[in-house]
C-alpha positions in Angstrom: 66.5 264.4 68.2 70.1 263.5 68.5 68.7 260.4 71.2 66.7 259.1 68.0 70.1 258.6 66.1 72.1 257.4 69.3 69.4 255.0 69.3 69.3 253.7 65.5 73.0 253.9 65.4 73.4 251.3 68.4 70.4 249.0 67.4 72.3 248.1 64.5 72.9 244.2 63.8 76.2 243.3 65.1 77.4 240.5 63.2 80.1 238.5 65.5 77.2 238.3 68.3 74.7 236.8 66.0 77.2 234.5 64.5 78.5 233.3 68.1 74.2 232.7 68.8 73.7 230.7 65.8 77.0 228.4 66.4 76.2 228.1 70.1 72.7 226.8 69.3 73.2 224.5 66.2 76.2 222.6 68.1 73.6 222.3 71.5 70.9 221.4 69.0 72.8 219.2 66.6 75.3 217.5 69.4 73.3 218.1 72.3 76.3 215.4 74.5 78.4 218.5 74.2 76.2 219.6 77.7 76.9 215.9 79.3 79.1 215.2 81.2 81.5 212.1 81.2 78.8 209.8 82.6 76.4 210.7 80.3 74.6 212.7 82.5 73.6 216.3 81.8 75.9 218.9 83.0 73.7 221.7 84.3 76.6 224.4 84.9 77.8 223.3 81.7 74.2 223.8 80.2 73.6 227.2 81.7 76.4 228.4 80.8 76.0 227.8 76.9 72.4 228.7 77.2 73.6 232.3 78.8 75.7 233.0 76.2 73.4 232.2 73.5 71.1 234.6 75.0 73.2 237.1 75.7 74.9 236.7 71.8 71.6 237.0 70.8 70.5 240.2 72.7 73.4 242.0 71.7 73.3 240.1 68.2 69.7 241.6 67.0 70.5 244.8 67.9 68.7 245.4 71.1 70.6 247.4 73.2 68.6 247.6 77.2 68.1 250.7 78.9 68.5 249.5 82.1 71.9 249.4 83.0 71.5 245.8 85.0 70.0 244.7 81.7 72.5 246.1 79.3 75.5 244.6 81.6 73.3 241.1 81.8 73.1 241.1 77.7 76.3 242.2 77.0 79.1 241.1 74.9 81.1 240.3 77.8 78.5 238.5 80.0 78.9 236.9 76.9 82.5 235.8 77.0 82.3 235.3 80.6 79.7 232.4 80.1 81.8 231.0 77.1 84.9 231.2 79.8 83.1 229.2 82.6 81.7 226.7 79.9 85.1 226.1 78.5 86.5 225.7 81.8 83.7 223.1 82.7 84.1 221.1 79.9 88.5 221.0 80.6 87.7 219.8 84.0 86.0 217.1 82.8 
């Protein structure tokens, strides 16, 4: 029974991650030019980094914690933070 209690305790909604995911989703939906390069073409690195950050934040935000270590790492808050840092750096370079 302790494993069930641990799983339920770790599967709660994580509001900061969920709010980050919803924010990225809304900004990218309402203002898609944020993912464009200065010449107006799509910036695939920036878009990819934002979508990775949004995906990781949604998975963590709704409380899902994968059991396999590699998936747990890929959908962690640290991955979200790293992807946001990459997106910020790419945007800064433009």
